[in-house]
C-alpha positions as CSV (number, residue, x, y, z in Angstrom):
1,M,23.8,7.9,-77.4
2,T,22.3,8.2,-73.9
3,T,25.3,8.1,-71.5
4,D,23.2,9.0,-68.4
5,T,22.2,5.6,-66.9
6,P,19.1,6.8,-65.0
7,A,17.8,8.7,-68.0
8,R,18.5,5.7,-70.2
9,L,16.6,3.4,-67.8
10,L,13.6,5.7,-67.9
11,Q,13.7,5.7,-71.7
12,L,14.0,1.9,-71.8
13,L,11.1,1.6,-69.4
14,S,9.0,3.9,-71.4
15,L,9.6,1.7,-74.5
16,L,8.9,-1.5,-72.7
17,Q,5.6,-0.2,-71.3
18,T,4.3,-0.2,-74.9
19,P,2.3,-3.5,-75.3
20,R,4.6,-5.3,-77.7
21,E,7.8,-7.3,-77.8
22,W,11.0,-5.4,-78.5
23,P,13.9,-7.1,-80.3
24,G,17.2,-6.5,-78.5
25,G,18.7,-5.0,-81.6
26,E,15.9,-2.5,-82.0
27,L,16.2,-1.4,-78.3
28,A,19.9,-0.9,-78.7
29,D,19.4,1.2,-81.8
30,R,16.7,3.3,-80.1
31,L,18.9,3.9,-77.0
32,G,22.2,4.3,-79.0
33,V,23.9,1.6,-76.9
34,S,25.1,-2.0,-77.4
35,R,23.0,-5.0,-77.0
36,R,25.1,-5.9,-73.9
37,T,24.2,-2.6,-72.4
38,V,20.5,-3.3,-73.1
39,R,20.9,-6.7,-71.3
40,R,22.5,-5.0,-68.2
41,D,19.8,-2.3,-68.2
42,V,17.1,-4.9,-68.3
43,E,18.7,-6.6,-65.3
44,R,18.7,-3.3,-63.4
45,L,14.9,-2.9,-64.2
46,R,14.3,-6.4,-62.8
47,D,16.2,-5.5,-59.7
48,L,13.8,-2.5,-59.3
49,G,10.8,-4.8,-59.5
50,Y,9.8,-4.5,-63.1
51,P,8.9,-7.9,-64.5
52,V,10.8,-7.9,-67.9
53,Q,10.5,-11.1,-69.8
54,A,13.1,-12.2,-72.3
55,T,12.5,-14.5,-75.2
56,M,15.1,-16.7,-76.9
57,G,16.1,-16.4,-80.5
58,S,18.7,-15.0,-82.9
59,D,17.8,-11.4,-82.0
60,G,16.2,-12.0,-78.6
61,G,13.3,-10.0,-77.4
62,Y,12.0,-8.2,-74.3
63,R,8.6,-7.2,-73.1
64,L,7.0,-6.1,-69.8
65,V,4.6,-8.6,-68.3
66,A,2.2,-8.5,-65.3
67,G,4.0,-9.1,-62.0
68,K,3.0,-9.6,-58.4
69,A,3.1,-5.9,-57.6
70,M,2.3,-2.7,-59.4
71,P,5.5,-1.0,-60.4
72,P,5.7,2.8,-61.1
73,L,4.5,3.7,-64.6
74,V,6.1,6.2,-67.1
75,L,3.3,8.1,-68.9
76,D,3.7,10.4,-71.9
77,D,1.8,13.7,-72.0
78,E,-1.3,12.3,-73.8
79,E,-1.6,9.3,-71.4
80,A,-1.2,11.5,-68.3
81,V,-3.9,14.0,-69.5
82,A,-6.3,11.2,-70.4
83,I,-6.0,9.5,-67.0
84,A,-6.3,12.8,-65.1
85,V,-9.4,13.8,-67.0
86,G,-11.1,10.5,-66.4
87,L,-10.3,10.5,-62.7
88,R,-11.4,14.1,-62.3
89,A,-14.7,13.5,-64.1
90,G,-15.5,10.4,-62.0
91,A,-14.4,11.8,-58.7
92,G,-16.2,15.2,-59.2
93,H,-19.6,13.5,-59.8
94,A,-19.4,10.6,-57.3
95,L,-20.0,7.9,-59.8
96,E,-20.7,4.6,-58.3
97,G,-17.6,2.4,-58.1
98,V,-15.2,5.4,-58.1
99,D,-14.0,5.3,-54.5
100,E,-11.3,6.8,-52.3
101,A,-8.6,4.8,-54.1
102,S,-9.4,6.8,-57.3
103,V,-9.1,10.0,-55.5
104,R,-5.7,9.1,-54.0
105,A,-4.5,8.2,-57.5
106,L,-5.7,11.6,-58.8
107,A,-4.0,13.4,-55.9
108,K,-0.7,11.7,-56.8
109,L,-1.0,12.3,-60.5
110,E,-1.9,16.0,-60.2
111,Q,0.9,16.6,-57.7
112,V,3.5,15.8,-60.4
113,L,1.7,17.1,-63.5
114,P,3.7,19.9,-65.2
115,G,1.8,23.2,-65.4
116,R,1.2,22.9,-69.2
117,L,-0.6,19.5,-68.6
118,R,-2.6,20.9,-65.6
119,H,-3.9,23.6,-68.0
120,R,-4.9,21.0,-70.6
121,V,-6.7,18.9,-68.0
122,S,-8.6,21.9,-66.6
123,T,-9.5,23.1,-70.1
124,L,-10.9,19.7,-71.2
125,Q,-13.0,19.3,-68.0
126,A,-14.4,22.8,-68.3
127,A,-15.5,22.0,-71.8
128,T,-17.3,18.8,-70.8
129,T,-20.8,18.7,-69.4
130,P,-21.7,15.4,-67.6
131,L,-25.2,14.0,-67.3
132,T,-25.8,13.8,-63.6
133,S,-28.7,12.9,-61.3
134,G,-29.7,16.6,-61.2
135,D,-29.4,17.1,-57.4
136,G,-26.7,19.6,-57.8
137,A,-24.2,17.7,-55.6
138,T,-21.2,18.2,-57.9
139,I,-17.7,18.5,-56.3
140,A,-14.6,20.2,-57.4
141,P,-12.0,17.5,-57.9
142,E,-9.4,19.7,-56.1
143,T,-11.6,19.4,-53.0
144,L,-11.4,15.6,-53.0
145,T,-7.6,15.5,-53.8
146,V,-6.9,17.8,-50.9
147,M,-9.0,15.7,-48.6
148,A,-7.4,12.5,-49.8
149,S,-3.9,13.9,-49.3
150,T,-4.7,14.9,-45.7
151,V,-6.2,11.5,-45.0
152,A,-3.1,9.7,-46.3
153,G,-0.7,12.1,-44.6
154,H,-2.5,12.3,-41.3
155,E,-2.7,16.1,-41.6
156,R,-5.2,18.3,-39.9
157,L,-7.7,20.0,-42.3
158,R,-9.6,23.2,-41.8
159,F,-12.6,24.2,-43.9
160,A,-15.9,26.1,-44.1
161,Y,-19.0,23.9,-43.8
162,R,-22.7,24.6,-44.6
163,A,-25.1,22.5,-42.7
164,A,-28.5,21.2,-44.1
165,D,-30.3,24.2,-42.6
166,G,-27.9,26.7,-44.2
167,T,-25.9,27.3,-41.0
168,E,-22.2,28.2,-41.8
169,S,-19.3,27.2,-39.6
170,R,-15.6,26.7,-39.6
171,R,-14.2,23.3,-38.8
172,L,-10.8,22.0,-37.7
173,T,-10.7,18.3,-38.2
174,E,-8.5,15.2,-38.3
175,P,-9.6,13.5,-41.5
176,Y,-10.1,9.7,-41.3
177,R,-11.7,8.5,-44.6
178,L,-13.5,9.6,-47.7
179,V,-16.7,7.5,-48.4
180,S,-18.7,7.4,-51.6
181,T,-22.4,6.4,-51.5
182,G,-22.6,6.4,-55.3
183,R,-24.4,9.8,-55.5
184,R,-22.4,11.7,-52.9
185,W,-19.1,11.9,-51.2
186,Y,-18.7,12.1,-47.4
187,L,-15.7,12.9,-45.2
188,V,-15.5,11.0,-41.9
189,A,-13.4,13.0,-39.5
190,Y,-12.7,13.9,-35.9
191,D,-14.0,17.4,-35.1
192,L,-11.5,19.0,-32.8
193,D,-13.7,21.9,-31.7
194,R,-16.6,19.5,-30.9
195,E,-14.4,16.8,-29.5
196,D,-16.3,14.1,-31.4
197,W,-16.5,12.2,-34.7
198,R,-18.5,13.8,-37.5
199,T,-19.5,13.2,-41.1
200,F,-19.4,16.0,-43.6
201,R,-21.1,16.1,-47.1
202,V,-18.2,17.1,-49.3
203,D,-20.4,19.2,-51.6
204,R,-21.1,21.4,-48.6
205,V,-17.4,22.0,-47.9
206,S,-15.5,25.0,-49.1
207,D,-12.3,27.0,-48.4
208,L,-10.2,24.0,-47.6
209,F,-6.8,24.5,-45.9
210,A,-4.4,21.7,-45.2
211,T,-2.7,23.0,-42.0
212,G,0.5,20.9,-42.2
213,A,0.0,19.8,-38.6
214,R,0.3,16.1,-38.2
215,F,-1.8,13.9,-35.9
216,A,-1.8,10.3,-34.6
217,P,-4.9,8.6,-36.1
218,R,-7.7,8.0,-33.5
219,E,-9.7,4.8,-33.4
220,L,-13.1,5.1,-35.0
221,P,-15.9,3.9,-32.7
222,T,-17.4,1.5,-35.3
223,G,-14.1,0.4,-36.8
224,S,-15.4,1.1,-40.4
225,A,-15.9,4.5,-41.9
226,A,-18.7,3.1,-44.1
227,E,-20.5,1.7,-41.1
228,Y,-20.1,4.9,-39.1
229,L,-21.5,6.9,-42.1
230,R,-24.5,4.5,-42.3
231,R,-25.3,4.9,-38.6
232,S,-24.8,8.7,-38.8
233,M,-27.2,9.0,-41.7
234,Y,-29.8,6.8,-39.8
235,R,-29.6,9.0,-36.7
236,A,-30.0,12.1,-38.8
237,R,-33.4,10.9,-40.1
238,E,-36.6,12.1,-38.3
239,S,-37.8,9.5,-35.8
240,Y,-41.2,9.3,-34.0
241,D,-43.0,7.0,-31.6
242,V,-45.9,4.9,-32.9
243,V,-48.7,3.2,-31.0
244,V,-50.9,0.9,-33.0
245,T,-53.5,-1.7,-32.0
246,F,-54.1,-4.8,-34.2
247,T,-57.2,-7.0,-34.2
248,A,-55.1,-10.1,-34.4
249,P,-53.0,-12.3,-32.1
250,A,-49.6,-10.9,-31.1
251,T,-47.7,-13.9,-32.5
252,T,-49.6,-13.6,-35.9
253,V,-48.8,-9.9,-36.2
254,A,-45.2,-10.4,-35.1
255,A,-44.6,-12.9,-37.9
256,R,-45.4,-10.1,-40.5
257,L,-43.6,-7.2,-38.8
258,P,-40.1,-6.1,-39.8
259,H,-37.7,-7.2,-37.0
260,W,-36.5,-3.6,-36.4
261,M,-40.0,-2.5,-35.3
262,G,-40.0,-4.9,-32.3
263,A,-42.6,-7.3,-31.1
264,P,-46.3,-6.3,-30.2
265,E,-47.6,-6.9,-26.7
266,P,-50.7,-9.1,-26.4
267,L,-53.9,-7.4,-25.1
268,D,-56.0,-10.6,-25.2
269,E,-56.2,-13.7,-27.4
270,G,-57.4,-11.7,-30.5
271,S,-55.6,-8.3,-30.2
272,C,-52.2,-6.8,-29.5
273,R,-50.5,-3.4,-29.3
274,L,-47.3,-2.3,-30.9
275,R,-45.1,0.5,-29.5
276,A,-42.1,1.4,-31.7
277,T,-39.8,4.2,-32.7
278,V,-39.5,4.5,-36.5
279,S,-38.0,6.8,-39.0
280,D,-40.0,5.9,-42.1
281,P,-41.9,8.9,-43.6
282,K,-45.5,8.8,-42.2
283,D,-47.1,8.3,-45.6
284,W,-44.9,5.2,-46.2
285,M,-45.6,4.0,-42.6
286,A,-49.3,4.1,-43.3
287,V,-48.8,1.9,-46.4
288,R,-46.5,-0.5,-44.5
289,L,-49.2,-1.0,-41.8
290,A,-51.9,-1.5,-44.3
291,M,-49.9,-4.1,-46.2
292,L,-49.6,-6.3,-43.0
293,G,-53.2,-7.5,-43.9
294,Y,-54.7,-7.1,-40.4
295,D,-57.3,-4.6,-39.1
296,F,-55.5,-2.0,-37.0
297,T,-56.1,1.4,-35.3
298,V,-53.4,4.0,-34.9
299,Q,-53.4,5.8,-31.5
300,E,-50.2,7.9,-32.0
301,P,-48.9,10.1,-33.5
302,A,-51.7,12.3,-34.9
303,E,-49.8,12.8,-38.1
304,L,-49.8,9.1,-38.8
305,V,-53.5,8.9,-37.9
306,A,-54.1,11.6,-40.6
307,A,-51.8,9.7,-43.1
308,V,-53.8,6.5,-42.6
309,R,-57.1,8.3,-43.0
310,T,-55.9,9.9,-46.2
311,L,-54.7,6.5,-47.5
312,G,-58.1,4.9,-46.7
313,D,-60.0,7.7,-48.5
314,R,-57.8,7.3,-51.5
315,L,-58.2,3.5,-51.7
316,T,-62.0,3.9,-51.3
317,R,-62.1,6.3,-54.3
318,A,-59.9,4.0,-56.3
319,A,-62.6,1.2,-55.8
320,G,-65.2,3.4,-57.6
321,D,-68.6,4.7,-56.5
322,G,-70.2,1.3,-57.1
323,G,-67.9,-0.5,-54.7
324,E,-68.9,-1.4,-51.2
325,R,-67.8,0.7,-48.4
326,P,-65.2,-1.0,-46.2
327,A,-66.5,-2.3,-42.9
328,A,-65.8,-0.3,-39.7
329,G,-62.4,-1.1,-38.3
330,H,-61.0,-2.4,-41.6
331,A,-57.5,-1.6,-42.6
332,G,-57.2,2.0,-43.5
333,D,-59.7,3.2,-40.9
334,G,-57.1,4.8,-38.6
335,G,-59.5,6.9,-36.6
């Protein structure tokens, strides 16, 4: 007989979390108490927020049903290991749909896992080889759990960081959010040394140290960590100035141009000039201009002139030796 009420409640809760209905008599036998005690314990669980449903009948029955809020779960060893392994696998390889909430759940679970279960989780993951995209951007789950803990606890985080060009640095940050793009994880944080907001690719982070120093969260300029990351990634891309003349009216060309490239200025009734700052790779920009369907000439930059000329030569060869040469000034003649 279990005389310790808290221990008995945990045992009762563990039984009720099995997806079945438990007759009151069977629960009483399992717990070594009377049916009256079972009824009282069920009421205590209800007071704690567990939605225990009772059914009428000669023996009566109890089962745990879905409620309005998620109550704490009692997991056995096998269940805890299975959940931890699944969360670690998803978090470590930035699978699409596995976001910061999963990492927070993993951080909570690993914090209370007994040592023997931690060893089983690590052994299982070490023996598993996932099929990834091949870009090498894998992450130790411990890195994500430490970051998630400092985000949730408003705790300053120190780490080593390797930039895209290989430069190594030490950073002291106030972590704000973890953001997953599907292929990679990023940390959005306030960099105390640089006195500005920064984004960090998590696979380039090492030697994490949660300092224990608390901070009052700052207001992110964009209001959304995902939006801040998007803008940061756009700014990081190479941009260059483009000057292109079209042999077509400005209004006609403007109707085919992407809005972010701006509007061309009219030169006369039959031609216009576009000045824009773009970040598309120059080869792709050459294709984009050709697809507009109007004769054009690229003035700047020289690299885009070369890309257009290369595209024109390639298309001419694709037409075959018997094809007619394109007329001067036709799309693709960027010189």
